[in-house]
C-alpha positions in Angstrom: 124.1 116.9 101.4 121.8 118.2 99.1 118.5 116.6 98.1 119.1 114.3 95.2 116.8 114.7 92.4 113.7 112.6 92.7 114.0 111.2 96.0 111.1 112.3 97.5 108.9 111.5 94.5 110.3 107.6 94.9 109.6 107.5 98.3 106.3 108.8 97.1 105.6 106.7 95.0 106.4 103.3 96.8 104.2 104.7 99.6 101.3 104.9 97.6 101.7 101.5 96.0 102.0 100.0 99.3 99.1 101.6 100.6 100.4 103.2 103.5 97.9 105.3 104.5 99.1 105.5 108.4 101.9 107.4 109.7 105.1 105.9 109.3 108.4 106.2 110.9 111.6 106.8 108.9 112.9 103.3 109.7 109.4 101.5 108.9 109.7 103.8 105.6 112.8 102.4 104.9 111.8 99.1 105.3 109.0 99.6 103.0 111.7 101.1 100.5 114.2 98.2 100.5 111.1 95.8 99.9 110.2 97.7 96.9 114.0 97.5 95.2 114.5 101.4 96.2 118.1 101.9 97.8 118.2 104.6 100.3 121.3 105.3 102.2 119.3 105.3 105.8 116.7 105.8 107.7 118.0 109.5 108.9 118.3 110.2 104.9 114.6 109.5 104.4 113.9 111.8 107.7 115.8 114.2 105.8 114.2 114.6 102.6 110.7 114.1 104.3 111.3 116.7 106.4 112.5 119.2 103.9 109.5 118.6 101.8 107.2 119.4 104.8 107.6 123.0 104.4 105.8 122.6 101.1 102.9 120.7 102.4 104.0 117.3 100.8 104.6 115.9 104.2 102.7 115.9 107.4 105.6 115.5 110.3 103.7 114.1 113.7 106.0 115.2 116.2 106.2 112.5 118.6 108.9 109.8 119.9 109.8 108.6 117.4 108.7 111.3 114.7 106.3 109.8 111.9 105.8 110.8 108.4 102.4 110.9 106.3 102.4 111.9 102.6 99.6 114.6 102.2 97.4 113.7 98.8 96.0 115.7 97.1 92.6 114.1 97.9 93.4 115.3 101.7 
């Protein structure tokens, strides 16, 4: 499945507005998205979108159990 246009931007926008500075699991991010009215298929979909953006430096993936994700802001 291809990354739908704007998925990463939607995730980033919600996490920034929620002041989510600490690394979160895909499941935790999905919960935040749902609380802000954003519809995503699953935590797996969130992880897929964020994992692919790691290559561009927009995301830091903390490879622990479970994986955690942090948005890399321009201020970091």
